[in-house]
C-alpha positions in Angstrom: 0.1 -0.1 -0.1 2.8 2.5 0.7 4.3 1.9 -2.7 0.8 2.3 -4.5 0.9 -1.2 -6.1 -0.6 -4.3 -5.9 0.6 -7.7 -4.1 1.0 -9.0 -7.3 3.5 -6.0 -8.5 5.3 -7.0 -5.2 5.1 -11.1 -6.2 6.6 -10.3 -9.5 9.4 -8.0 -8.4 10.4 -10.8 -6.1 10.3 -13.3 -8.7 12.6 -10.7 -10.6 14.9 -10.5 -7.8 15.1 -14.3 -7.4 16.0 -14.7 -11.1 18.7 -12.0 -10.8 20.3 -14.0 -7.9 20.1 -17.1 -9.8 21.9 -15.5 -12.7 24.6 -13.9 -10.3 25.3 -17.3 -8.7 25.8 -18.8 -12.0 28.2 -16.2 -12.9 26.2 -14.7 -15.6 26.0 -10.8 -16.2 22.9 -9.1 -15.1 23.8 -5.4 -15.9 20.8 -4.4 -17.8 19.3 -7.6 -18.0 15.4 -7.7 -18.8 13.9 -11.3 -18.8 10.6 -11.0 -20.7 7.6 -13.1 -19.3 4.2 -13.8 -20.7 1.5 -13.2 -17.9 -2.3 -13.5 -18.3 -4.7 -10.7 -17.2 -7.9 -11.3 -16.1 -10.3 -9.6 -18.6 -13.7 -10.7 -16.5 -15.3 -8.2 -14.9 -16.0 -8.4 -11.1 -19.8 -8.9 -11.4 -19.1 -12.4 -13.6 -16.2 -13.7 -11.2 -18.4 -16.7 -10.2 -19.0 -17.7 -13.9 -17.0 -20.7 -15.1 -14.8 -20.8 -17.7 -11.7 -18.5 -18.3 -11.7 -15.0 -20.1 -8.0 -13.6 -20.0 -5.6 -12.1 -22.4 -1.8 -12.5 -22.4 0.7 -9.5 -22.1 4.5 -9.4 -22.4 5.9 -8.0 -19.2 9.8 -7.2 -19.0 11.0 -8.3 -15.4 13.7 -5.9 -14.3 16.1 -8.7 -13.4 19.3 -6.0 -14.0 17.7 -3.8 -11.1 19.6 -4.2 -7.9 17.6 -2.4 -5.9 14.4 -4.3 -4.7 12.3 -1.3 -4.3 13.2 -0.1 -7.6 12.5 -3.4 -9.5 8.7 -3.5 -7.6 8.2 0.2 -9.1 9.1 -0.6 -12.6 6.8 -3.8 -12.3 4.1 -1.7 -11.1 4.5 0.9 -13.8 5.1 -1.6 -16.6 1.8 -3.7 -15.2 -0.1 -0.8 -15.1 0.4 0.2 -18.8 -0.1 -3.3 -19.7 -3.8 -3.6 -17.7 -4.9 -0.4 -19.2 -3.5 -0.8 -22.8 -5.1 -2.9 -25.5 -2.5 -6.0 -25.5 -4.3 -8.0 -23.1 -7.6 -7.6 -25.6 -6.0 -8.3 -28.5 -4.3 -11.5 -27.6 -7.7 -12.9 -26.3 -9.1 -11.8 -29.3 -6.5 -13.3 -31.6 -6.4 -16.5 -29.8 -10.3 -16.9 -30.1 -10.0 -16.4 -33.6 -6.9 -18.9 -34.1 -9.5 -21.5 -32.6 -11.2 -21.6 -36.0 -8.0 -22.1 -38.1 -6.5 -25.3 -39.0 -4.3 -27.0 -36.4 -1.1 -26.4 -38.3 -1.8 -22.4 -38.2 -2.4 -22.7 -34.6 0.9 -24.2 -33.8 2.6 -21.8 -36.1 1.1 -19.0 -34.0 1.7 -20.6 -30.6 5.3 -21.0 -31.5 5.6 -17.3 -32.9 3.9 -15.9 -29.8 5.9 -18.3 -27.6 9.4 -17.1 -29.1 8.4 -13.5 -27.5 9.0 -14.8 -24.2 11.5 -16.6 -21.8 9.1 -17.0 -19.1 5.5 -17.6 -18.2 3.9 -16.7 -14.9 0.7 -16.3 -13.2 -0.6 -15.5 -10.0 -3.9 -17.1 -8.9 -6.0 -15.7 -6.1 -7.2 -18.8 -4.0 -9.6 -19.1 -0.7 -8.4 -17.1 2.2 -9.7 -19.7 4.7 -9.0 -23.2 4.4 -10.7 -25.8 2.2 -11.7 -29.2 3.8 -12.1 -32.0 1.6 -13.8 -35.1 3.2 -13.2 -33.6 6.7 -9.3 -33.0 6.1 -7.9 -29.7 5.4 -6.1 -29.0 2.2 -2.9 -27.9 3.5 -0.8 -26.7 0.4 -2.6 -26.7 -3.0 -0.5 -26.0 -6.3 -0.7 -25.9 -9.8 1.6 -25.5 -12.8 1.3 -22.8 -15.2 0.7 -24.4 -18.6 4.3 -24.4 -20.6 4.1 -24.0 -24.3 6.7 -23.8 -27.1 10.2 -23.5 -26.1 9.5 -21.2 -22.9 12.4 -22.2 -20.3 10.5 -20.9 -17.0 7.4 -21.2 -15.5 6.2 -19.9 -12.3 3.1 -20.5 -10.5 1.9 -18.1 -7.9 -0.8 -19.2 -5.7 -2.4 -17.4 -2.7 -4.1 -19.6 -0.1 -5.4 -19.3 3.4 -3.4 -16.3 3.9 -0.1 -17.5 2.5 1.6 -17.6 -0.8 2.9 -20.6 -2.7 5.2 -20.3 -5.3 6.0 -23.3 -7.9 8.7 -23.3 -10.3 9.2 -25.3 -13.3 12.2 -24.9 -15.8 13.5 -26.9 -19.0 16.7 -28.2 -18.1 17.9 -28.0 -21.9 17.2 -24.1 -21.8 18.0 -23.1 -17.9 21.0 -24.3 -16.3 21.0 -25.7 -12.7 17.1 -24.5 -12.4 
């Protein structure tokens, strides 16, 4: 709240910082490094929040991995996400993906590869219940999901809030990411 950003902005800033530390530990340069991530943006109005099905667009977020200062990383994410959420990119990608469903499979695959080559990571943040969920009398302790991977995207980060905690999941292609 003090920074005027969302929890999602802070979490994505943390992911950028973690990627930075990983690159430093591997001896890779980080100055000026930006890692582009595909991020889904919810397009469903709050009044339709309980309806089944997905309605989201995809945007490309440049994660400021080269930024050493954690506050500046979060500010950068906040500014970029604000522009992306208020822009047309998410709506355009939603429309393009909807239209592609009517084209032959070969064209769908071509488009998937085209769009997936524009990012190195895919990440999503899903808000879950703030109170524990019970299943057959047992409390669900640590739910987890994996963000869908496609094309040659090397990193997937899943962020799930549940029971006032946050869980991170990481999936990496070892052919593309050394020592994940």
